[in-house]
C-alpha atoms as one frame of an Amber mdcrd trajectory, in Angstrom:
protein
  -6.456   7.830 -31.337  -6.467   5.457 -28.372  -6.788   6.808 -24.821  -3.286
   5.576 -24.052  -1.782   7.449 -27.089  -3.809  10.559 -26.165  -2.820  10.479
 -22.504   0.869   9.969 -23.156   0.869  12.552 -25.947  -0.766  14.986 -23.636
   1.857  14.417 -20.983   4.580  14.972 -23.502   3.083  18.140 -24.955   2.186
  19.703 -21.607   4.517  22.524 -20.912   6.259  22.228 -17.517   6.192  25.969
 -16.991   8.766  27.745 -14.926   9.577  26.150 -11.569   8.327  27.992  -8.554
  11.034  29.164  -6.178   9.507  27.730  -3.049  10.966  28.736   0.210  11.627
  26.663   3.386   8.390  27.823   4.908   6.346  26.576   2.001   8.012  23.179
   2.034   7.559  23.086   5.813   3.837  23.821   5.425   3.541  21.020   2.881
   5.237  18.606   5.302   3.080  19.604   8.226  -0.118  19.270   6.117   1.000
  15.777   5.023   1.663  14.674   8.546  -1.434  16.131  10.207  -4.023  15.628
   7.485  -2.796  12.560   5.619  -0.243  10.404   7.453  -1.142  10.409  11.103
  -4.939   9.873  10.597  -4.161   6.877   8.429  -1.796   5.314  11.006  -4.453
   5.898  13.657  -6.894   4.036  11.366  -4.406   1.166  10.911  -3.863   0.893
  14.635  -7.585   0.741  15.296  -8.211  -1.768  12.496  -5.493  -4.149  13.502
  -6.560  -3.954  17.083 -10.040  -4.891  15.991  -8.584  -7.783  13.956  -6.613
  -8.996  16.998  -9.716  -8.966  19.070 -11.719 -10.731  16.447  -9.096 -13.477
  16.020  -9.175 -14.178  19.764 -12.971 -14.352  19.696 -13.036 -16.682  16.721
 -10.451 -19.009  18.134 -12.134 -19.153  21.496 -14.963 -21.055  19.700 -14.320
 -21.628  16.070 -17.498 -22.034  13.963 -18.363 -21.449  10.311 -20.553 -18.536
  11.325 -17.624 -16.985  13.260 -15.441 -17.055  10.204 -17.320 -14.162   8.565
 -16.668 -11.607  11.267 -13.013 -12.617  11.239 -12.824 -12.079   7.495 -14.562
  -8.735   7.827 -11.991  -7.667  10.429  -9.221  -8.783   8.093 -10.732  -6.708
   5.298 -10.865  -3.727   7.566  -7.200  -4.062   8.430  -6.193  -4.487   4.800
  -8.255  -1.454   3.831  -6.316   0.590   6.422  -2.976  -0.803   5.254  -3.692
  -0.069   1.559  -4.572   3.471   2.540  -1.058   4.083   4.007   0.974   1.537
   2.091   2.483   4.260  -0.142   4.261   5.941   2.803   7.380   3.728   2.765
   9.673   6.070   4.741   9.832   6.768   8.484   9.006   4.398  11.372   7.382
   1.858   9.063  10.800   1.323   7.532  12.331   0.404  10.897  12.683  -3.320
  11.691  11.317  -4.199   8.254   7.833  -3.295   9.488   6.493  -2.583   6.008
   7.589  -5.977   4.637   6.460  -7.708   7.752   3.022  -6.211   7.523   2.555
  -7.134   3.896   5.294  -8.891   1.941   4.282  -8.478  -1.678   4.978  -9.074
  -4.486   6.252 -12.489  -3.672   7.992 -13.508  -6.858   9.253 -16.851  -5.487
   6.107 -17.908  -3.682   8.071 -17.736  -0.444   4.996 -17.210   1.648   3.226
 -20.420   0.767   6.460 -22.501   0.960   7.528 -21.194   4.363   3.974 -21.308
   5.781   3.762 -24.980   4.664   6.951 -25.690   6.540   5.788 -23.884   9.658
   2.378 -25.650   9.623   4.051 -29.037   9.184   6.332 -28.633  12.099   3.614
 -27.263  14.460   6.223 -25.754  16.690   4.307 -23.755  19.313   7.396 -21.698
  20.143   7.532 -20.433  16.555   4.232 -18.541  17.233   5.416 -16.669  20.338
   5.455 -12.880  19.927   9.286 -12.812  20.342   9.884 -15.538  17.787   7.266
 -14.645  15.131   8.425 -10.993  15.060  11.910 -12.028  14.207  10.854 -14.682
  11.656  10.942 -14.353   7.903   8.691 -11.581   6.564   6.975 -14.276   4.493
   5.214 -15.921   7.478   3.970 -13.012   9.659   1.846 -10.522   7.617  -1.489
  -9.919   5.955  -0.772 -12.189   2.934  -0.033 -15.077   5.308  -3.216 -14.389
   7.216  -5.172 -14.338   3.961  -4.029 -17.799   3.169  -5.111 -19.049   6.461
  -8.623 -17.550   6.443  -9.436 -17.385   2.735  -7.279 -20.100   1.208  -8.338
 -23.559   0.081  -7.580 -24.931   3.611  -9.521 -22.255   5.590 -11.924 -25.007
   6.797  -9.026 -26.582   8.631  -9.415 -23.819  11.122 -12.692 -25.444  12.207
 -11.684 -29.056  12.583  -8.859 -31.466  12.109  -5.557 -32.446  13.688  -3.989
 -29.058  13.183  -6.974 -26.834  13.751  -5.745 -25.601  17.129  -2.340 -24.750
  15.771  -3.808 -22.948  12.759  -5.909 -20.894  15.066  -2.884 -20.030  17.203
  -1.163 -18.974  14.109  -4.036 -16.710  13.158  -3.916 -15.140  16.558  -0.148
 -14.743  16.489  -0.201 -12.992  13.145  -3.120 -10.704  14.205  -1.375  -9.771
  17.518   1.862  -9.074  15.730   0.117  -6.765  13.201  -1.593  -4.849  15.912
   1.731  -4.366  17.736   3.555  -3.156  14.638   0.778  -0.731  13.754   0.671
   0.723  17.239   4.428   1.013  17.369   4.621   2.684  14.007   1.994   5.309
  14.942   3.664   5.931  18.278   7.059   6.498  16.728   5.590   9.232  14.480
   4.334  11.086  17.594   6.763  10.164  20.349  10.481   9.913  20.929  13.450
  12.179  21.214  12.789  13.301  18.605   9.613  11.873  17.131   9.626  11.288
  13.426   7.211  14.160  12.789   9.700  16.358  14.606  12.481  15.129  12.291
  10.374  16.070   9.329   9.372  19.419  10.621  12.648  20.380  12.269  15.509
  19.051  10.073  18.119  20.246  12.525  16.884  17.544  14.916  16.908  14.768
  12.293  20.478  13.509  12.921  21.369  14.316   9.322  18.292  12.400   7.824
  16.969  15.765   6.457  19.069  18.862   5.932  16.295  21.179   4.920  12.510
  20.976   4.683  12.673  20.281   0.951  14.378  16.920   1.737  11.347  15.717
   3.647   8.973  16.934   0.892  11.034  14.803  -1.515  10.089  11.743   0.598
   6.451  12.764   0.226   6.798  12.968  -3.473   8.531   9.606  -3.610   5.543
   8.178  -1.647   3.059   9.716  -4.126   4.921   8.459  -7.125   5.857   4.987
  -6.000   2.292   4.373  -4.811   1.126   4.916  -8.336   4.052   3.044  -9.754
   3.226   0.000  -7.655  -0.262  -0.089  -9.149   0.995   0.277 -12.710   3.955
  -1.999 -12.651   2.782  -4.710 -10.234  -0.869  -4.616  -9.128  -2.107  -4.393
 -12.750   0.795  -5.482 -14.990   1.421  -8.821 -13.221  -2.136 -10.205 -13.499
  -2.762  -8.690 -16.954   0.212 -10.253 -18.672   0.779  -9.449 -22.329  -2.559
 -10.638 -23.583  -5.707 -12.409 -22.527  -4.028 -15.736 -23.199  -1.106 -14.715
 -21.020  -3.232 -13.367 -18.103  -2.012 -14.522 -14.723  -4.816 -13.981 -12.199
  -2.921 -15.800  -9.407  -0.399 -13.067  -9.555  -2.943 -10.499  -8.414  -2.200
  -9.057  -5.050  -5.142 -10.567  -3.146  -6.773 -13.116  -5.377  -7.670 -15.490
  -2.600  -9.916 -12.866  -0.922 -10.774 -11.382  -4.345  -9.980  -7.878  -3.272
  -7.178  -6.951  -5.607  -9.286  -4.259  -7.340 -10.445  -2.891  -4.008  -6.791
  -2.495  -3.025  -6.090  -0.541  -6.197  -9.011   1.846  -5.664  -7.892   2.488
  -2.098  -4.371   3.140  -3.241  -5.587   5.598  -5.808  -7.759   7.458  -3.416
  -4.822   7.742  -0.993  -2.568   9.087  -3.812  -5.208  11.556  -4.846  -5.641
  12.756  -1.265  -1.848  13.260  -0.782  -1.627  15.166  -4.101  -4.671  17.314
  -3.495  -3.847  18.321   0.046  -0.099  18.693  -0.176   1.083  19.252  -3.726
  -1.767  20.763  -5.675  -1.904  24.080  -3.732   1.716  24.945  -4.564   1.941
  23.805  -8.274   2.555  26.944 -10.234   1.483  25.439 -13.582  -2.263  25.251
 -13.213  -2.536  23.382 -16.522  -0.365  20.652 -15.081  -2.440  20.640 -11.852
  -5.635  20.295 -13.975  -4.051  17.515 -16.052  -3.125  15.497 -12.942  -6.578
  15.997 -11.454  -8.213  14.981 -14.694  -6.079  11.802 -14.985  -6.999  10.823
 -11.427 -10.643  11.268 -12.466 -10.218   9.154 -15.538  -8.600   6.454 -13.568
 -11.427   6.320 -11.113 -13.923   6.184 -13.986 -12.017   3.301 -15.554 -11.937
   1.458 -12.222 -15.694   1.858 -11.690 -16.344   0.366 -15.094 -14.907  -2.982
 -14.037 -17.695  -5.065 -12.728 -15.903  -8.240 -11.851 -13.064  -8.970  -9.410
  -9.631  -8.200 -11.074  -8.768 -11.888 -10.827 -11.681 -12.693 -13.145 -11.664
  -9.561 -15.274  -8.204 -10.125 -16.723  -9.417 -13.373 -18.336 -12.884 -12.131
 -19.317 -13.150 -10.833 -22.941 -15.876  -8.344 -21.914 -13.955  -6.990 -18.973
 -10.283  -7.207 -19.890 -10.439  -4.103 -22.118 -11.695  -2.144 -19.148  -8.733
  -3.321 -17.041  -6.410  -2.297 -19.869  -8.154   1.100 -19.938  -7.442   1.470
 -16.187  -3.820   0.525 -16.778  -3.671   3.172 -19.531  -4.775   5.950 -17.134
  -2.438   4.792 -14.345   0.407   4.906 -16.722  -0.530   8.390 -17.844  -0.693
   9.434 -14.169   2.654   7.885 -13.479   4.161   9.706 -16.378   2.778  13.128
 -15.404   3.897  12.724 -11.778   7.503  11.749 -12.623   8.183  13.920 -15.705
   6.365  17.090 -14.838   5.624  17.510 -11.092   9.153  17.510  -9.559  10.633
  20.302 -11.714   7.522  22.410 -11.245   8.051  22.600  -7.536  11.849  22.455
  -7.586  12.325  18.941  -6.229  15.404  17.179  -7.559  14.678  13.555  -8.334
  18.043  12.176  -9.163  19.359   8.703 -10.089  18.291   6.155  -7.502  16.189
   8.701  -5.623  12.979   6.730  -6.154  14.725   3.665  -4.768  15.359   5.369
  -1.511  19.107   5.504  -1.959
């Protein structure tokens, strides 16, 4: 029996057990734990990493050299690491002003980023790079994927010399500054305001109808957990894998230019595991279910560790593709367990359209 068949069968046979009648205090404790131990530390890390990226962009563009490109790329990787670690939290301040899409617009089914960046670079309109203008521009031209093209793409050497080198460097700085601003504002909105978003989650009466009871906020946490895993399964793996090795599409991987698509997936998995372990695991009444979820996370990490090449190469490599498929198998099993078994076990109602945020 294949691992896929075994994992899906196990998910189907696993008894859900009776739902635990959780009270408001328990849901409230889950929400507080998520905020204090999972969400806020990650937004702090994102704020710090994007501030470092902003500083490195300024330093590089003050004196562009081939040697200076490496620290800039390292700072970019640090910012992406921090974003991938909190990307799954799609509710709250990051949803204001399209911040999430502006930070990282992906997947880009119509290649809008490359098309709109080409137009911006061709016009070389300095006003387009002002903080006021860039922040209101299309999400396609102002986030991490756009920055990846500038510093890792085939034209990255144009940052060093050429007619448009100065404009490209200004563009790098504009994106980096915009990212730092959005990260700082998102973190601030969680802590400050009348009320702050953490207050809205912890005191539903102050949420202006966003949450009616603590359980409503816990549902947002579950949706973050599930959709983070779903994004890996349905997009970050399925898109580059294609239907077969002959149909592999490596350029549909999330970060093929910087060859960090697998790194993103591992960070996403660790973040999901952390959210589950700290917030949900302690209250799951069906300990067999809890063990199954923990074991599936473990199997997923084992599968990821077995892939020795960048995802962009592995999907076309006969020796590595099976390992990517094994990872996809485990992520699918995890997705199935989370959606079909977890909500009912802790009395969360996941109705039609709930996972779309409607």
